[in-house]
N, C-alpha and C positions, 0 to 999 in steps of 0.2 A: 688166261684171257681176260681182260678187264671187262667191267660192265658196258662201256662204250667201245664197241669193237669197230675196226675199220676192215674194209676189204678192198683189194685192187683186182678190177676186172679188166680183162684184155678183150679188145673188140677189132674186127678186121676192118680196115679201110680200102683195101685192094688185094690183089694176089700177093703182093710182096710187103705191103706196109700194114701197120697196125697202130691202134691207139690204146690208151688206158684211161680208166675211170676209178676215181676213189669214192667208195661208197661208205657212208657212216650209219651204224646200226643205231636204234633208239636206245635211250637209257632204260635199263630193265627197272621195272616197277616204279615207273613214274607216271603220275597221273596227267600232268600237262605236258605238252610238247608233241613232237611227232610220234606215231605209233609205228610207222614203217621205216625201212631203210631209206636214206636219202643220198642222192648222188650229189657230192660236194663239187667235184670238178671233173672234166674230161680234157685230155691232152693228146696231141699227135704231132707229127711232122717235126721241123726243126727244134722246137720248144722241147719235145720229148727227147729226141735223139741228142740233144746237147746236155741233157741231165741223165742219161741213161747210166752212167757210172754210179751216180748217187741212189737211183732206184734199183740197180743190181745189189748194191751194198745193203739196201733195206731188205731186199728179199733174203740175202745171205743171213742177215740178223734175225730173220723170221724163220729160219730153218729150211729155206728153199734153195735149190740150185739155181745159178744164174741161166743155166740153159733151159729152165722150164719156161722162161719169159719168151713166148713166141706167138705168131699170129694164130696158131692152131690151138692154143689154150683154151679150154672152155670152162674150167673150174677157177673160181676166184681165189686169189692169195689172201689168207687172213693175216691181218697185221694187228699187233698189240696197239694200243691207244697211243702211245708215245710216238711209235714209228708212222702210224696212220696220220696223225696230226702234222709230223714234219713233211710227209710225203705230199698231202693235200696242200699244205702251205707252200711248198715248193713249185708244185704245178700250178697253183694259182698265180703265184709270183711271176712265172716265166712264160705262161700260155701266150699272152698277147705280143710278146717281143719278137722281133725278127732278125735283129742284129746279134750274131753269135757272140760277139764280146760282152755286150750288155747282159745276155743270158748267163754267161759264165760269172760276170761280177754279181749279179743278183743271186745266182745259185750258191756262190761261194758265201754270200753274206747270210742266206737262210742257214746253211750248213753251220756256220759259226755261232748261230743263236744257242743259247742255254736253252734247256727244257721249259723253263718259266717264261722266257721271252717267246718261244715258239708257241706255246700255248696262248699267250697273250695275243699275238698277232693272229694266230688262227680264229680266236674267238672274234676278232675284229673283222678279218677278211672273209669269213664264212656268214658274217650277217647278210641277211637278205636284203634289207634296205640300204645299208652304208657300206657293203662289202667292197664294191668296186673303187670307192674312195680309199679305203684302207689298203687294198691291193696296190693302188697307184703310190700311196705313201711309202709303203714297204718297198717298191721299185726304186723310188726316188731316194730312199735312205741308203740302199746299197749300190745305186749306180754313180760312176764317176762323172757322168753327164751332169750338167746343170740345166 
């Protein structure tokens, strides 16, 4: 596990539905910056269900069974940094979208990013002050709508 680990937490929305939250752990042995884990993004509903295949693939790559993702899950899924960055970026990009076709376009674009590009966009999108602008720019980049 890398120094900056991520975890994926499952939370219940109601009897049948759930959402997920990506949490980033602080850098080890760092003087400045957050000392506690930070929730990066939460997602549920259509945006989550539209990208569930990518989420399940991330869990497989992290050594979990896809069947472990359920509303009853209480333990977080630990993700290595690279997978945590991609998962958080994916969920930040699709969270506000409501049209299934646009969600698929944006999700495909995020999936096609190289690791370096994903880290770049994550650093922009996770910024507290200008993150929403970067998230919008990322959606525009991958959307076929003008």
